[in-house]
C-alpha positions, 0 to 999 in steps of 0.5 A: 571529484570532492569528497563529498560527492564521492561518499555519495555514490559510494553509499549508493552502490552499498544500498544496491548491494545491500538490498538486492542481496549481494553484499552481506548476510542475513541477519543472523547469519553465521559466517561460516554457513552458505550464503543465502541466494542472492535475490531479485530486484524489487520489480521481479521479486515481489509478489513471486511465490518466494515473497515475504507474504507466504502467497504459495502456502496461502493459495494452498490454504485457500485452493478456490479462491486464489488467483495469480495475476500476471505483472510485468516481466513475467511476475506475477502476484497472488489474489483472494477472490471472495464471490458474493453470497447471492447472484447478482452481486452488488459490484466488484470491491478490491481491498488492499492489505496493510504493510506487512499483511497478505491477501487474507491476514489480518482485517484484509481477510476478516473484512473481505469475508464480511462484504461478500456475505453484503453481497459484494464480490472482493479480490484481496491483495497483500502488500510487502513492506518495503526494504529498510532504505526505500521505508526511510525515504518513505518515512522521512520528514517534510521540511518545513518552508523557511526553516533550516532542513539541519534538524531533519538531517540529525533526525535522519543522522540519529536513526542511522548515520550512513543513510542521509547520503544514500536517501538522497541519492538516485539509486534509491529513488528509482528502487522506491519508484520500482516498489510504487509501480509494482503495487499499483501493477497488482491493483490494475490487474486486480481491478481486470480480474473483476472485470473479466468476471464480469463485476463492475468495479465499486470501490477500492479499499486501502487498509492502514498503509495501503491507502497511500497506493489506493491513492496513487492508483487512482490518481494515475490510473483513473477509474476508480468511482470510490476510494475507501481508506480504513485507519490510513497511515500517509507516509510524510510526503505523500499526505503532503501532496494528498489534495493534488492526487485527490484532485488529479484523480477526481473520485467522486466519492472518498470514505475515511474510517478512522479512530482519531478525531484529529482527522477533522483537520484533513478533513477541513484541509481538503475541503479548502484546497476544492476537493468534493466527495470526502466523508469522514466517519469515527469508529470509536478509539483502539486499533481498527486494523484487528480482524475483530473489526471486520463486521462493523466495518463492513457494515458502514462500508455496505451502508455508505455504498448503498446507490441511495447513497449516491 
């Protein structure tokens, strides 16, 4: 075995140990303190009552809205259901929070309340942040065709010298797939929960990083009549594959609410790629993902979803 192959193999196993909590103590933990309980794999740990999103406490704060959705392998995740103000509902919406947010925090809860006031039934889902090694894979830049990958490798090495081989390992690739798969399973379970309550899915809304996952859900599962992105933060590889994913999804209508005028380039690129039904609306400057923007964003989404706009 060559020295490079050996290094990649060792790094791959180190990442698995680090991500499952089996090698090093938690950051800031005293050496003399007992180690934290070992964490389960990404697929098992995320969305359980012990997740980093504080789901157990959240379910206690909103007992009438809390829905525990069953996922694969006995896992589950917390959703909050915000019913329409008056029957009949205009339709069912799913909101996937920005990375690190739970089903009520930040803009997620504020937007859900405002849309419920506009007579939508809204189901909200949290989005737990990925472990560091997976985040580095998701965030790695795309090498341009015809250019040496050396600048990209140097940039990665400057961030963390030990991660280049780790990112290339099959182990991390499998963990990334498991992370994405679990979020997709959350969305599938959310749609099923709405349908069980006789709500017809009207749109899936992704906030910030959540936009990556609603596109993947639509491309792989289908069935979404509309997608809405609010201040989308697409991973480099997801952005590169966006046009193909949207064409595969065959979503008839897509709305992006953005505060960046640079998004016009995306709109033009999607049009050139043959993606139909994409609308871009600007909401002024500043951070759209703040709770105070819930009312204005709900007004835009509600107006765009009116039947006369179809």
